[in-house]
N, C-alpha and C positions, 0 to 999 in steps of 0.2 A: 374612109373611115376605118382608126385605128384605136389600136390604146396605149394608154400613157406611157411612158416609160416613170415605172413608182417604183426602181430597183435605189433610186438615192432622195435627192429633195423633194421636196413638196412641191406640184406644179398649178395654176393655174392656170387653165387653158381660155384665154377669152377668145369671142369670134362677134362679129355684127348677125345681126336678124337678116333675112331676105329685105322686108325692110329696111334695116340700116344700110343695107348694100346700095339701095337703089337711090335711099336721097345721096347717099356720098357720090354714086355714078352722078349722080347731076350737076357735080361740081359747080355750084355756084357760089359755095363760100359760106353758105349758111348750115353745112353739117354740124350739127352737136349731140356726144352722146347726152340725153337727160334721165334715162331710165336705164335701169338693170336688174337683173335677177341672177341668183347662183341656187346652182343646184348638184343635189350630189347620190340623184336616183340609183346607182349602181352600189352601194355602200347599205351593207347588213350590220346595225350599230347592237344585234344581239350577240356577236361575236368578238364581244369585248368578253376576254375571260378574268374578272376578280379576282380569283385565284391564284392567276398565274405570277412571276414575280414581275415587277414595276414594267421592267423591260420588255416583257413577252404582254403585258396584260393586253394590247392592242394591236400586238403584231400581223394577226390577220386581216382586222380591219384593215389596216396600210397594204397589206398586198395583194389586195381586192385588185379584181381587173378594170380599169376605169376609162371607158372609151372618152374619143377626142370628143372636144365641141363641134355639132354641126349645127346648120342655120335653120334647119327643117322645121318650124313651130309647132307641127304635130308631130314631133318626132322627139323632142328636148325637150328634160324637167317637166312631166308630168306634177311631182310635187317640189316645187319650189324650198328656200331655207329663206325662215322668216328671223326678224330678232324682234325680243320682246322686252319690256322693260321690266314686267314682272318677275322675275325668277322665283317667285313661290310653287308656279303651275304646276298642276302632278297629271291632269289632261287637257288634251287639245281638242277642238272640235274636230269633226269628218262631216263630207258629204255623203248622204246615202240614199241609195234609188228606193222609195216607198211604193211597197207592191200587193200591202194587204190592208190601205186602209178603205176601197170598195174595189167594186171589180172593176173598175174603170182603169184604173192604173196599175192592172195587174198585167205580168209581163206575156208573150205567147206561150204554148207550154213548151217551147220549141228554144225559149231564154231569153226572147230578143222581142223588142216591137217591130212590128209591120205596119208601115206608112201605103195605104191602097190609093194609088196614083190616080185613081180616077171615077168616075162614077161605075162605070160597067163593072170595074173589076168588083167593086164597092158594091153596088143590089142595084141587079138587074132585071131582080123580080116583076119590076111593072112592066118590062116589055117582052113579060113573058118567058124568059128565060129564068137557069138555075145556075148558070156555072158561074155565077158574081163570087163571092168567099167573105165577103163581109159580114154576111149575117145566117143566123143559126136558129131556127125557127122562130123567125123575129127580133132574137134577142143578138147585135154587137156578137160578134165573139169575141175571149176576151186576148188582148192583147195587141188587134185591130187599129192603127189610125186610120179614122179616114181623114185622107191628102185634099182633098175639096170642099168637107164639111162645114157649116156654116151653121149647125142650127143644135147647136152642143152635144151631138151624137160620138158616139166608139170611144176609144180609147185614148186618156194623154197621159204624158211624163210627169210624175211628182217627187220630187226630191226635198229631202231633208237636212238642214245642217243645223248641228247638236253634239252633244258630246253622247258618246256611247258605252254610258257606265254610269250604275245607280248609287257610285260615292258620289255621285257630284250633285248639288240642289240647281246652281243656278252660273250661265256661264261669265267670265271676263266679261266687263265691257270693250275691253277691246279688240277681244275675238267674235265678237257679232259680225258675222255678214250681215253684209248689208248693200251689197254691190257683187253682180254675178259674170261672170264672162261666159258664152254662148259659141261655140263651135261646130260648124258644119260643112262639108260639102257643098257647097254654092251650084253647082249643075244638077244639086239634086233635091233637093227643097232649102227653106225657109220659115223662120220659127214664127210661130199666131200662138196668139191664148188659146188655153181649155177650152174654148167655146168654138175659133175658129174665128173670129169679127175680128180683131184687133187684131194689126199686121205690122211688123217691124221694119226697118232700114236698115240693113248690114252696115255695125260704124267702119268696118273696111274689108277689104276682101282681098288675100293676099294673090301672089303670082302663080300660086296650085290651088287656085279657086274654093280655098279655105275663106269664108265667110264667117266676120267676127262679132257678135251684139253684146254691147253690154245694157243690165239690167239693173237698173236700182229699186233700193223695197223704198215707195212712196206712201203718204197713203192712200191714197187711189188706183195704185198698182194693181194693172189683173193681174201681172206675175209673178211676183213676189209680193208676202206677207208677214207680219212675226203671229203666227198662230195664240188665239186665250187660251188661258187656262183651261178654261171650259172644252174647247176643242179638242186641247192636248188630251184631258180626261176620257174625252169620247171617241176619238179616231184611235185607231191603230197607227206604229211605225215600226218601222226597224228600228232604228235609234232606242236604246233602253236608256235615257235620260235626261236633261234638258235640251229643250231645242230652241231653237233664238229663232230661224229663218224656214224659211218653205217656199221653194219655187217649183212653180208648175205652167207646161206650154204646150204645145199640140206643134207638128210640123205639118205645113202647108209643100204637099209635093210639086217641083216644077212644072214653067210650063214645058222643057223641052222634054219630060218624063210624059206628059198629058198626049200632047199631041206627035212623039217621034219615036222611036224602038231605037233611034239610033246608039245610046247609051247603051239601052240592054244589051244587046248585041256585042261593043265593043269592053264593058269592062262588068256583063252582068253573068247570068247562068238561067237557069229552068230549075224549077222545084213544085211538089206536087201539093194543093192543099185540098183540103176536104170543099165541096162546094154547097149553094143551096140546097141542091138538090142531093144532098148525100154520096155523091160521086165523087174520085178523085179529079182533081183538076191541074193541069200542068200550066204554072203561071213565070214570066218571067221576071227576075229579082237581079237586085243587087242590093250586095253589103255593105253597110260602110258603119260609122261610128261619130256618136254627136257626141262632143266634150263638152264637162259645163265644170268651170273652175272661181270658187270663190277668191275673191278678189280680198279679202281681208289677210286670212291663211293659206293662199295659195291651194288649198287641197283642189284638183281635179279628181271627177270621176268619170269615164269614159263607159258609154251604155252603144250597144250593140244594136243598129237599128239593118233591118232589111227592107227597101223599097222594092212591090211586089206590082205586076201590071196583068191582065188576061191576055 
């Protein structure tokens, strides 16, 4: 991978995704490009200099180094370009992690969410032990997601989709997020609702073991909903403006992490947490990212997640 030659003509660098290459390689004559996306993540449009002469106003932008296109879906086009019919929009919606609505959505003090992969790591007090790290004085520790729990305990992830400005009172209908895409390392965990009781099946799992979940807002969805005005006024959010959609979910640890230490040894490390007895506890950990994308605007949010095991 290198940089595009931007010394002369404007270049569009187009590649097939890993999935596109896989389908083309089948050679059955059915391959057809039906979807594409455009991105310019490297460009900082604030470099536009309106005070310069017309030939120099966008020179810094045109000379910005731009990477060649690459096929890994987790590495390219975090924010995609989109076309809008309404040319009078002054603000666009964003996705923002809500860590202030209640104590169950707050991140850990280290700034991430920690998925406790088994019951022994979550709470082994009933066995007369104090080495578990999920509870402190009988209360769930902030930012700890109980990876095997189905009893609505522990933390969960809450994301609001809206316009982060007090200058706007409502969101244009064409910009409301009604469908979300969640990407997660399938070796480490899968997506469930915030109670841990409703399981989802990935829409696809690619060659890098990245599972993709597509979640649509419906009247009965336990994942995505439109918050009522009363709920918005009663709860807190990091978005200082109208909110059109909220998505909530938890991460269930994979069977591999629960029964084996192989992945912890191969791609993980060791970190110290405070256990139920108030002492330092060495814990096996794997750091990862969960990416949530609003499919209406293409806005993507990366959430740092750590998987932990005694």
